[in-house]
C-alpha positions as CSV (number, residue, x, y, z in Angstrom):
1,X,2.7,-5.5,-4.4
2,X,4.2,-3.4,-7.2
3,X,4.2,-5.9,-9.9
4,X,0.6,-7.7,-9.0
5,X,-1.3,-3.9,-9.2
6,X,0.5,-3.4,-12.8
7,X,-0.4,-7.2,-13.7
8,X,-4.3,-6.0,-12.8
9,X,-4.4,-2.6,-14.5
10,X,-3.0,-4.4,-17.4
11,X,-5.8,-6.8,-17.7
12,X,-8.6,-5.9,-20.5
13,X,-11.1,-5.2,-18.7
14,X,-9.0,-2.6,-16.5
15,X,-8.0,-0.3,-19.4
16,X,-10.3,2.7,-19.0
17,X,-8.8,3.4,-15.6
18,X,-6.7,6.3,-15.8
19,X,-6.0,7.4,-12.5
20,X,-3.8,5.5,-10.8
21,X,0.5,5.8,-11.0
22,X,2.7,3.2,-9.6
23,X,5.4,4.8,-7.1
24,X,7.6,3.3,-4.5
25,X,8.9,6.0,-2.2
26,X,9.7,6.2,1.3
27,X,6.9,6.9,4.0
28,X,8.6,9.6,5.5
29,X,9.6,11.5,2.3
30,X,6.3,10.4,-0.2
31,X,6.2,12.1,-3.4
32,X,3.6,14.2,-3.7
33,X,2.8,17.6,-3.4
34,X,0.9,18.9,-0.3
35,X,-2.3,18.7,0.2
36,X,-2.2,16.5,-3.5
37,X,-4.5,13.4,-2.8
38,X,-8.3,12.4,-2.0
39,X,-7.5,9.0,-0.1
40,X,-4.3,6.8,1.5
41,X,-5.3,3.0,1.7
42,X,-2.4,1.2,3.5
43,X,-3.1,-2.6,4.1
44,X,-0.9,-4.5,6.0
45,X,1.5,-2.1,6.1
46,X,1.5,0.6,8.7
47,X,3.2,-2.1,11.6
48,X,6.0,-2.5,9.0
49,X,7.2,0.9,9.3
50,X,9.9,1.9,11.6
51,X,9.1,5.6,12.1
52,X,5.1,5.4,12.2
53,X,4.9,8.9,13.7
54,X,6.8,10.3,10.6
55,X,5.1,8.5,7.9
56,X,1.7,9.7,9.3
57,X,2.9,12.8,9.4
58,X,4.0,12.4,5.8
59,X,0.3,11.2,5.2
60,X,-1.6,14.2,7.0
61,X,0.6,16.8,4.5
62,X,-0.5,15.0,1.1
63,X,-3.5,14.8,2.0
64,X,-6.3,17.2,1.0
65,X,-8.8,19.1,4.2
66,X,-10.9,16.2,4.1
67,X,-8.8,13.5,2.8
68,X,-9.2,9.9,3.4
69,X,-6.5,7.6,5.7
70,X,-8.3,4.2,5.3
71,X,-6.3,1.4,7.4
72,X,-6.8,-2.3,7.0
73,X,-5.2,-4.8,9.2
74,X,-5.2,-8.5,8.9
75,X,-4.5,-11.0,11.3
76,X,-2.5,-13.5,10.0
77,X,-0.1,-11.1,9.6
78,X,2.8,-11.6,12.3
79,X,3.0,-7.8,13.0
80,X,-0.8,-7.3,13.5
81,X,-1.8,-4.5,16.1
82,X,-5.3,-5.1,17.4
83,X,-7.6,-2.1,16.6
84,X,-7.6,0.1,19.6
85,X,-3.3,0.7,18.7
86,X,-4.8,1.2,15.1
87,X,-6.5,4.1,16.2
88,X,-4.7,5.2,19.3
89,X,-1.5,5.7,17.0
90,X,-3.2,7.2,14.1
91,X,-5.6,9.9,16.7
92,X,-2.2,10.9,18.4
93,X,-1.2,12.7,14.8
94,X,-4.4,14.5,14.3
95,X,-6.7,12.4,12.5
96,X,-10.5,12.1,13.1
97,X,-11.3,8.6,13.3
98,X,-14.5,8.7,10.7
99,X,-16.3,4.4,10.5
100,X,-14.3,1.1,11.3
101,X,-15.6,-2.6,9.6
102,X,-15.0,-5.7,10.2
103,X,-14.0,-8.1,13.0
104,X,-10.6,-9.2,15.3
105,X,-9.3,-11.3,12.2
106,X,-9.5,-8.5,9.3
107,X,-10.7,-4.5,10.4
108,X,-10.7,-1.6,7.9
109,X,-10.9,2.1,9.9
110,X,-11.3,4.8,8.2
111,X,-10.4,8.4,9.1
112,X,-10.1,12.1,7.7
113,X,-7.4,14.8,8.3
114,X,-9.4,17.5,9.3
115,X,-10.8,20.3,7.7
116,X,-8.5,23.1,9.3
117,X,-4.7,22.4,11.2
């Protein structure tokens, strides 16, 4: 995935995109300051993380108040969770459901970090 985004960013039509930094890190130890990110977008990632609760706490730590966590899943993924499962897991860590779209085959659910803890 990191190679793919590097290739996309190297294309001439993307040379004006300068606010992306590519980093590889543990989901439970993100290399960002607390409250520093506006958005975290996970695509077929959440079910792959062994300690999802810890990872979601870390996501919450680095998101700004009101920041967005978006989770997309595709049924072709062997670890595909139902939308209701993703919603339950994220809500259990204090995220507030902000919207969702898609169908049984693929979906995206969007959550917000509460403005106050």
